[in-house]
C-alpha positions as CSV (number, residue, x, y, z in Angstrom):
1,M,0.0,0.0,0.0
2,A,1.2,3.5,-0.8
3,D,2.6,5.5,2.1
4,K,-0.1,8.0,2.9
5,T,2.4,10.6,4.0
6,T,4.8,10.4,1.0
7,L,3.9,11.4,-2.6
8,L,6.7,9.4,-4.1
9,D,9.2,7.0,-2.5
10,A,11.8,6.6,-5.2
11,A,14.7,5.3,-3.1
12,G,16.8,3.0,-5.3
13,K,14.9,4.0,-8.4
14,V,16.1,5.6,-11.6
15,A,14.3,8.4,-13.5
16,F,15.2,9.4,-17.1
17,V,14.0,13.0,-17.7
18,T,14.2,14.9,-21.0
19,G,13.8,18.6,-21.2
20,A,15.7,18.9,-17.9
21,T,16.8,22.4,-18.7
22,G,13.2,23.6,-19.0
23,G,11.0,24.8,-16.2
24,I,8.9,21.7,-15.7
25,G,11.8,19.3,-16.5
26,N,14.1,21.0,-14.1
27,A,11.5,20.8,-11.4
28,C,11.0,17.1,-12.1
29,V,14.7,16.5,-11.6
30,A,14.7,18.3,-8.2
31,M,11.6,16.4,-7.0
32,F,12.9,13.0,-8.1
33,L,16.2,13.7,-6.2
34,A,14.2,14.7,-3.2
35,A,12.2,11.5,-3.4
36,G,15.5,9.5,-3.4
37,A,15.9,8.6,-7.0
38,S,19.0,8.7,-9.2
39,V,18.3,10.8,-12.3
40,V,19.4,10.9,-15.9
41,A,18.9,14.6,-16.8
42,T,19.0,15.3,-20.5
43,G,18.6,18.4,-22.6
44,R,19.7,20.2,-25.8
45,R,21.6,22.6,-23.5
46,A,24.0,21.8,-20.7
47,V,22.2,20.6,-17.6
48,A,23.2,22.6,-14.5
49,N,23.1,20.1,-11.7
50,D,26.1,18.8,-9.7
51,D,24.4,16.2,-7.6
52,P,26.4,13.0,-7.8
53,R,23.2,11.0,-8.3
54,V,22.6,12.9,-11.6
55,L,23.9,11.6,-15.0
56,K,23.9,14.7,-17.2
57,L,23.6,14.0,-20.9
58,A,23.4,16.3,-23.9
59,L,20.6,14.9,-26.1
60,E,18.8,15.9,-29.3
61,A,15.8,13.7,-28.7
62,T,14.8,13.7,-32.4
63,D,18.1,12.0,-33.4
64,E,17.7,8.3,-33.1
65,A,21.4,7.6,-32.8
66,Q,21.7,10.0,-29.9
67,V,18.7,8.4,-28.2
68,I,20.2,5.0,-28.5
69,D,23.5,6.3,-27.1
70,A,21.8,8.0,-24.2
71,F,20.1,4.7,-23.1
72,A,23.4,2.8,-23.6
73,K,25.1,5.2,-21.2
74,T,22.1,5.0,-18.8
75,K,22.3,1.2,-18.8
76,A,26.1,1.3,-18.2
77,R,25.7,3.7,-15.2
78,F,22.5,2.5,-13.6
79,G,21.5,-0.7,-15.3
80,T,17.8,0.1,-15.5
81,I,15.1,2.8,-15.7
82,D,12.0,3.0,-13.5
83,Y,10.5,6.3,-14.7
84,L,10.7,7.9,-18.1
85,V,9.5,11.5,-18.2
86,H,9.3,13.2,-21.5
87,M,9.4,17.0,-21.1
88,A,11.2,17.9,-24.2
89,G,9.1,20.2,-26.4
90,M,8.7,23.5,-28.2
91,V,5.9,25.8,-29.3
92,G,5.3,27.2,-32.8
93,K,3.5,30.3,-33.7
94,G,1.3,32.0,-36.3
95,R,-1.5,31.0,-38.6
96,L,-1.5,27.7,-40.4
97,N,-1.3,29.3,-43.9
98,E,1.9,31.2,-42.8
99,M,3.7,28.1,-41.5
100,S,6.5,26.6,-43.5
101,L,6.8,22.8,-44.0
102,A,10.2,23.0,-42.3
103,D,8.7,24.7,-39.2
104,W,5.9,22.1,-39.1
105,H,8.3,19.2,-39.1
106,T,10.5,20.8,-36.5
107,V,7.6,21.3,-34.0
108,V,6.1,17.9,-34.7
109,D,9.4,16.1,-34.5
110,T,10.4,17.8,-31.3
111,N,7.1,17.1,-29.5
112,L,5.9,13.8,-31.0
113,T,8.6,12.0,-32.8
114,S,11.0,12.4,-29.9
115,A,8.5,10.7,-27.6
116,F,8.2,7.8,-30.0
117,L,12.0,7.4,-30.2
118,L,12.5,7.7,-26.4
119,M,9.7,5.2,-25.6
120,K,10.9,2.7,-28.3
121,H,14.5,2.7,-27.0
122,A,13.6,2.9,-23.3
123,Y,11.3,-0.1,-23.5
124,P,14.0,-2.8,-22.8
125,L,15.1,-0.9,-19.6
126,L,11.5,-0.1,-18.5
127,R,10.1,-3.6,-19.1
128,K,9.2,-4.6,-15.6
129,P,6.3,-4.2,-13.1
130,G,6.2,-0.8,-11.4
131,S,7.7,1.2,-14.3
132,A,6.0,4.4,-15.3
133,V,6.1,6.8,-18.3
134,V,4.8,10.3,-18.2
135,L,4.5,12.3,-21.4
136,C,3.9,16.1,-21.6
137,G,0.8,17.2,-23.4
138,S,-1.0,20.5,-23.3
139,S,-4.4,22.1,-23.0
140,N,-3.9,22.9,-26.7
141,G,-4.2,19.2,-27.5
142,A,-7.8,19.4,-26.1
143,N,-9.1,22.8,-27.2
144,G,-7.2,23.3,-30.4
145,G,-5.0,26.1,-29.2
146,S,-4.5,29.3,-31.1
147,Y,-2.0,31.2,-33.3
148,L,0.0,32.0,-30.1
149,S,1.4,28.4,-30.3
150,G,0.4,27.4,-33.8
151,A,-1.2,24.4,-35.5
152,A,1.7,22.0,-35.3
153,Y,2.0,22.4,-31.5
154,A,-1.7,21.7,-31.0
155,T,-1.7,18.8,-33.4
156,S,1.4,17.2,-31.9
157,K,0.1,17.5,-28.4
158,A,-3.2,15.9,-29.3
159,A,-1.3,13.1,-31.0
160,L,0.6,12.5,-27.8
161,V,-2.6,11.7,-26.0
162,N,-3.3,8.8,-28.4
163,L,0.3,7.6,-28.2
164,T,-0.3,7.5,-24.4
165,R,-3.5,5.5,-24.8
166,Y,-2.0,3.1,-27.3
167,T,1.1,2.3,-25.3
168,A,-0.9,2.1,-22.0
169,K,-2.8,-0.8,-23.5
170,E,0.2,-2.4,-25.3
171,W,2.6,-2.2,-22.3
172,A,0.1,-3.0,-19.5
173,P,1.0,-6.8,-19.6
174,D,4.6,-5.8,-18.9
175,G,3.6,-3.8,-15.8
176,I,4.4,-0.4,-17.4
177,R,2.0,2.4,-16.8
178,V,1.8,5.2,-19.3
179,N,0.1,8.6,-18.6
180,I,0.2,12.1,-19.9
181,L,0.3,15.5,-18.1
182,S,-1.5,18.3,-20.0
183,P,-0.8,21.7,-18.6
184,G,-2.4,24.9,-19.6
185,P,-0.2,28.1,-19.5
186,V,2.6,27.5,-17.0
187,D,4.7,30.2,-15.5
188,T,8.0,29.3,-17.1
189,P,10.3,31.1,-19.6
190,M,8.4,29.5,-22.4
191,L,5.8,32.2,-21.9
192,D,8.3,35.0,-22.0
193,R,7.5,35.3,-25.8
194,L,4.1,36.9,-25.0
195,S,3.4,40.6,-24.6
196,E,1.8,42.0,-21.5
197,T,-1.4,42.4,-23.4
198,Q,-1.3,38.7,-24.4
199,H,-0.6,37.6,-20.9
200,D,-3.6,39.6,-19.6
201,G,-5.8,38.1,-22.3
202,L,-4.6,34.6,-21.6
203,K,-5.1,34.9,-17.8
204,A,-8.6,36.3,-18.5
205,Q,-9.5,32.9,-20.0
206,L,-8.5,31.0,-16.9
207,P,-11.3,30.5,-14.3
208,L,-8.7,30.4,-11.6
209,G,-7.1,33.6,-13.0
210,K,-3.5,32.3,-12.6
211,Y,-0.9,30.3,-14.5
212,A,0.1,26.9,-13.2
213,T,3.6,26.6,-11.8
214,A,6.4,24.3,-12.8
215,D,6.4,22.7,-9.3
216,E,2.6,22.0,-9.6
217,C,3.2,20.2,-12.9
218,A,6.2,18.3,-11.5
219,G,4.1,17.3,-8.5
220,G,1.6,15.8,-11.0
221,V,4.4,13.8,-12.5
222,M,5.5,12.5,-9.1
223,F,2.0,11.4,-8.4
224,L,1.6,9.6,-11.7
225,C,4.9,7.8,-11.0
226,S,3.9,6.9,-7.5
227,A,2.1,3.9,-5.9
228,H,-0.9,6.2,-5.3
229,A,-1.5,6.0,-9.1
230,A,-0.9,2.2,-9.4
231,S,-4.3,1.8,-11.1
232,M,-3.9,4.7,-13.5
233,T,-2.7,4.2,-17.0
234,G,-3.8,5.9,-20.2
235,T,-4.8,8.9,-18.1
236,N,-4.6,12.5,-19.2
237,M,-4.0,14.7,-16.2
238,N,-5.4,18.2,-16.7
239,I,-3.5,21.1,-15.0
240,S,-4.9,24.1,-16.8
241,S,-6.4,26.4,-14.1
242,G,-9.8,25.6,-15.5
243,L,-9.0,26.4,-19.2
244,V,-10.0,22.9,-20.1
245,L,-13.0,21.6,-18.1
246,D,-14.2,18.5,-20.0
247,R,-12.2,15.8,-21.6
C-alpha cells in the first residue's frame, strides 16, 4: 500500500528526464532527487546540476542515434530505468497558412517523434512491473490552441494523447503504466515570448485567473509515477487552471 504521507518514494529507483533544462523538466529532476531517485537529466543545452546522483547528458531527442547512445550510457551507469519522463518540447506560432513545412516538421518532431523514439528505445530498460512513463501534453491538445502556439503544436500535443492510450494498452502486460500530463499556461520562460497584453488576455480565459507553476506540474508527474497511481494508465492529467473543463 502507498505510504499516505509520501507522494513518491523513489529510493533505489532511476528516472530518465528529457527537457531537464526547461522549467517543468528541471522541477521534475529536483523532485525525483528529493524522493530518493537517481536521475538521468537530458537536454539540448547543458544541464546545470552537480548532484552526484545525476547523470547529465546532452541529447537531441529527435536524433535516433543520440537516443540509443543515451540509453546505452544509462544502462552502463544505472542498469535500468524505472521512470521515463518526456518534457522535451517546443511551441510554434502563427497562422497555419503562414507556417512553412520545415517549421511544421521541427515542432512535430520535437514534440511527438521524440516521444516515439524515447519510448521505443527505453522499453527494454523499462520492461518490468512498477515502471511508469509520463509524457507532456498541453491544453492545446484538447481545445485546439491558437495562433500563439500554432497548428503544429496543438496537433502534436493531441497526438501524444493517443500515443499514451496506445502504449498504455500495449505495455500493460509488462507492468508499465503510461500517462500524460496536460498543462495549460505554465509560469516558465516558455511564456516570455508573450506581450503584457497577451498575458492579460490569456489569464482572463482561466477560471482560476492564474498560471500553473512548474512545481505544480512536477508534482503531478510525481503522483503519476507513485504507488498512489498504481491503477492509473492511459490517463490525461489536466493542470490548466480551468482552461479545459471537460475531456
